[in-house]
N, C-alpha and C positions, 0 to 999 in steps of 0.2 A: 148426542147419544144414539139417536135412531139410526144414524149412518153406520155405526159399528155393529148394531144389531142386524142391519140389512147385509152388511159384509159377512157376518157370521152365518146368516141364512144362506147366502150365496155359496160359501165354503161347504156348508152342510149339504146343500143340493148337489154340489160337485161330487162329494164323497159318496153320497147315497146312490147317485146315478152310476158312478164308476163301479161300485160294489155290485149293484143289481146286474149291470151289463157283463161284468167280469165272470160272475157265476154262470151265466147263460152261455157265454162264448167259450168258456173252458170246457163245458160239457159238449158243445157243438164241435169244437176242434178235436176233442178226443174221439167223437163219433165218426168224423170224416177222415180220420187217420193222419192228422197233422200233429206236430210236436205240441205239447201242452204243459201247463204248470199247475200243480196243486200245492197250495200254500206258497212256499218259496222254492220248492223242489221242482226242477225241470225233468220231464219224462220224455222218453223217446217215442217214436211213432209206434202205434199199435195197429193191429189189423182193422180195416175199415168195417164199421158196423153195417148191418143190412139197411136197405133203403127204408124199410118200415121203421126201424129204430131211429134212423136219422130224421124221418118225418115226425116221429113222436117227440124227439128232442126239439126240433124247430117249431113245433106247434105250441110248445110251452114257453114261448118268448115273453119276457117281462116288459114288452114295449108299452103296453097300456099303463102298467104300474110305474114305469120310469117316467112316462109322460105326465102322469098324475102328480108325481113327486115334483117335477119341474114346474108344472102349472100352479100347484099350491104354494110352492116357494116363491114363484114370481108374483102371485097375488099378495102374499105376505109382504114382500118387498115394496110392491106398489102401494099397499096400505100405509106402510111406514113412510114412504116418500110423500104421499098426498096429505095424510093427516098429522104426521109428526107428533105422535102421542107423548113422546118424552124427549 
């Protein structure tokens, strides 16, 4: 049973990291003037934002949060593998 729980955690980690990264990179793509997607709708290129705005967007990177999600999930999986609680 523990292995299915570990697999579920791995899938949850994947979706959480993809969601966090997607939100950030959509804003960044929009700021630098590349085609971007909001929801499921594709948008054309818009004018490039100022350097200050781009730096503001890039400074709000969710890298630490994404790494924390991955690390906590990995620790949970390791706990299940080592102790096999159920």
